[in-house]
Structure formats: structure tokens, C-alpha cells
Residue frames relative to the residue before (quaternion, step in Angstrom):
aa qw qx qy qz dx dy dz
M 1.0000 0.0000 0.0000 0.0000 0.00 0.00 0.00
F 0.0757 0.8272 -0.5552 0.0418 3.48 -0.87 0.72
D 0.1064 -0.7421 0.6590 0.0609 3.52 -1.30 0.57
L 0.0288 0.8146 -0.5730 0.0848 3.54 -0.23 1.30
P 0.4868 -0.6400 0.5025 0.3176 3.56 -1.03 0.74
S 0.0229 -0.8176 0.5752 0.0115 3.59 -1.14 0.63
E 0.2899 0.7837 -0.4941 0.2401 3.50 1.09 0.91
T 0.7581 0.3014 -0.2029 0.5415 3.63 0.88 -0.83
K 0.6753 -0.4767 0.3661 0.4275 3.56 -1.38 0.24
R 0.6366 0.5223 -0.3440 0.4512 3.60 0.95 -0.82
E 0.6826 0.4991 -0.3010 0.4410 3.60 0.83 -0.89
Q 0.6151 0.5196 -0.3277 0.4943 3.56 1.14 -0.72
R 0.6552 0.5061 -0.3235 0.4582 3.64 0.94 -0.82
E 0.6589 0.5050 -0.3020 0.4686 3.59 0.99 -0.87
Y 0.6103 0.5392 -0.3402 0.4701 3.61 1.10 -0.77
R 0.6856 0.4832 -0.2877 0.4622 3.61 0.84 -1.05
T 0.6387 0.5402 -0.3025 0.4569 3.63 1.00 -0.84
F 0.6744 0.4942 -0.2828 0.4701 3.57 0.90 -0.93
R 0.6630 0.5004 -0.2890 0.4760 3.60 0.99 -0.93
K 0.6391 0.5161 -0.3122 0.4772 3.54 1.04 -0.81
H 0.6240 0.5300 -0.3321 0.4684 3.61 1.05 -0.76
L 0.6484 0.4960 -0.3489 0.4602 3.60 0.90 -0.76
I 0.6617 0.5097 -0.3095 0.4545 3.59 0.84 -0.89
E 0.6548 0.5192 -0.3168 0.4486 3.60 0.95 -0.87
N 0.7306 0.4050 -0.2341 0.4974 3.56 1.16 -0.56
G 0.6908 -0.5497 0.2703 0.3841 3.54 1.17 0.62
F 0.5010 0.6327 -0.4648 0.3641 3.56 1.17 0.19
V 0.2434 -0.7694 0.5848 0.0829 3.52 -1.17 0.81
M 0.4719 -0.6856 0.4633 0.3045 3.60 -0.88 0.88
L 0.2295 -0.7546 0.5999 0.1344 3.60 -0.92 0.94
Q 0.7365 -0.0946 0.0954 0.6630 3.47 1.13 -0.93
Y 0.7039 -0.4422 0.3095 0.4617 3.54 -1.17 0.20
S 0.8549 0.0276 -0.1243 0.5030 3.53 -0.72 1.19
I 0.6311 0.4089 -0.3698 0.5456 3.58 1.24 0.57
Y 0.0283 -0.7988 0.5977 -0.0622 3.51 -0.66 1.27
Y 0.1005 -0.8077 0.5796 0.0401 3.53 -1.11 0.62
R 0.0553 -0.7668 0.6384 0.0375 3.49 -1.33 0.41
S 0.2685 -0.7382 0.5773 0.2229 3.65 -0.91 0.77
L 0.1133 -0.7800 0.6153 0.0112 3.53 -1.13 0.82
P 0.5499 -0.6702 0.4065 0.2884 3.57 -1.12 0.73
N 0.8254 -0.0138 0.0328 0.5635 3.65 1.02 -0.52
R 0.7176 -0.4583 0.3432 0.3965 3.53 -1.40 0.10
S 0.6392 0.5359 -0.3532 0.4237 3.58 0.93 -0.64
A 0.5985 0.5306 -0.3265 0.5037 3.56 1.19 -0.64
L 0.5776 0.5850 -0.3738 0.4294 3.60 1.09 -0.64
K 0.6889 0.4864 -0.2659 0.4669 3.56 0.85 -1.11
K 0.6164 0.5489 -0.3569 0.4375 3.60 1.01 -0.66
Y 0.7114 0.4396 -0.2561 0.4848 3.59 0.92 -0.95
E 0.5597 0.5704 -0.3881 0.4591 3.60 1.18 -0.59
T 0.6547 0.5136 -0.2894 0.4731 3.62 0.96 -1.00
I 0.6585 0.5152 -0.3117 0.4513 3.60 0.87 -0.98
L 0.6841 0.4775 -0.2920 0.4677 3.63 0.93 -0.86
K 0.6200 0.5603 -0.3376 0.4332 3.55 0.98 -0.79
A 0.6538 0.5560 -0.2883 0.4245 3.56 1.11 -0.78
K 0.7683 0.3211 -0.1630 0.5291 3.56 1.25 -0.50
L 0.3155 0.7714 -0.5065 0.2212 3.61 1.05 0.55
P 0.4829 -0.6326 0.5205 0.3095 3.57 -1.09 0.82
K 0.6351 -0.5530 0.3978 0.3641 3.54 -1.33 0.41
V 0.8016 0.1528 -0.0585 0.5750 3.58 1.01 -0.76
G 0.5730 0.6040 -0.4499 0.3232 3.55 -1.26 0.41
N 0.4300 -0.6764 0.5395 0.2579 3.56 -1.28 -0.13
I 0.0503 0.7933 -0.5995 0.0930 3.58 -0.56 1.21
R 0.0616 -0.8139 0.5770 -0.0281 3.53 -0.88 1.04
L 0.1998 -0.7682 0.6020 0.0868 3.56 -0.96 0.87
L 0.0135 -0.8045 0.5928 -0.0356 3.65 -0.60 1.02
Y 0.2011 -0.7707 0.5958 0.1029 3.54 -0.92 0.95
V 0.0678 0.7910 -0.6065 0.0425 3.54 -0.87 0.99
S 0.5156 -0.6342 0.4627 0.3433 3.60 -1.09 0.60
E 0.6709 -0.4769 0.3924 0.4103 3.49 -1.37 0.25
T 0.6317 0.5221 -0.3225 0.4737 3.62 1.00 -0.73
Q 0.6468 0.4837 -0.3375 0.4836 3.63 0.90 -0.77
F 0.6583 0.5186 -0.3189 0.4427 3.59 0.92 -0.87
E 0.6870 0.4904 -0.2895 0.4514 3.53 0.98 -0.82
D 0.6699 0.5266 -0.2963 0.4314 3.48 1.20 -0.61
M 0.3932 0.7335 -0.4593 0.3106 3.53 1.38 -0.06
I 0.2797 -0.7825 0.5411 0.1297 3.57 -0.78 0.98
L 0.2304 -0.7533 0.5972 0.1509 3.65 -0.77 1.01
L 0.2482 -0.7745 0.5637 0.1443 3.52 -0.84 0.95
A 0.7805 0.0466 0.0047 0.6234 3.49 1.25 -0.58
G 0.7317 0.3627 -0.2752 0.5072 3.65 -0.99 0.66
S 0.3641 -0.7225 0.5409 0.2297 3.53 -1.28 -0.34
R 0.6323 -0.5161 0.4070 0.4101 3.58 -1.23 0.36
S 0.4553 -0.6694 0.5262 0.2601 3.53 -1.21 0.76
R 0.6702 -0.4789 0.3680 0.4313 3.58 -1.15 0.27
Q 0.6485 0.5331 -0.3032 0.4509 3.53 0.97 -0.96
E 0.6582 0.5070 -0.3391 0.4413 3.66 0.94 -0.73
E 0.6257 0.5386 -0.3220 0.4633 3.56 1.14 -0.71
V 0.6587 0.5486 -0.2893 0.4260 3.60 1.12 -0.88
V 0.5816 0.6000 -0.4056 0.3705 3.59 1.03 -0.83
G 0.3533 -0.7963 0.4671 0.1511 3.57 -0.67 1.28
I 0.6401 -0.5219 0.3951 0.4023 3.53 -1.30 0.05
K 0.8262 0.2661 -0.2134 0.4484 3.52 -1.38 0.39
R 0.5250 0.5561 -0.4314 0.4785 3.53 1.01 0.91
L 0.3857 -0.6902 0.5633 0.2399 3.51 -1.17 0.65
V 0.2687 -0.7758 0.5588 0.1169 3.54 -0.96 0.83
V 0.1910 -0.7688 0.6014 0.1037 3.62 -0.73 1.03
I 0.0254 -0.7833 0.6211 0.0068 3.56 -0.73 0.97
């Protein structure tokens, strides 16, 4: 989850670069500024945590949240519908949001 300023040209460029970095590393947009990726185990989590830390913008708020597949599946939608990607995420995987 991230909240990055985008008022100046530099901030806009950093926002685009960070978002592109997420996508290049297999993260999928769940909602605006919330991206997720399913991973097979906790060691993979640490790998992606390190990858993301290496590309952090200078300013803004970025949070990494680990949830189990069961917790992810238990998410309640109040409006809208699940994306195709959400339905594809398999069992026994950890989801990084």
C-alpha cells in the first residue's frame, strides 16, 4: 500500500517509477495504490521485501502487509466484484499486500 506525493514533476516521476517497479516484479493492482502478489513461502517474502526496499522513493508512505491465502479469500467485497487475478490466486500461498 502506498501514498506518494505527486505535485511536482520529480514526485510524479518517482510515483511512476515505483509503480512500474511493482508491476515488473509481479504485483497486481487490487485498488488504486494497493498492489498484491501471491508467494509460495516466507523466504520469498523476504526476497521481495528486499527488492522493494531497494527502489523506495525519497518521500511518501509505503507499507508492506503479509496476509495468508485464507485471510485474503475471507476479504468481504461491499461493492464491485473480484478481479480475474484474485480468482486465480491458488491455495496455500501467502499474499503480500
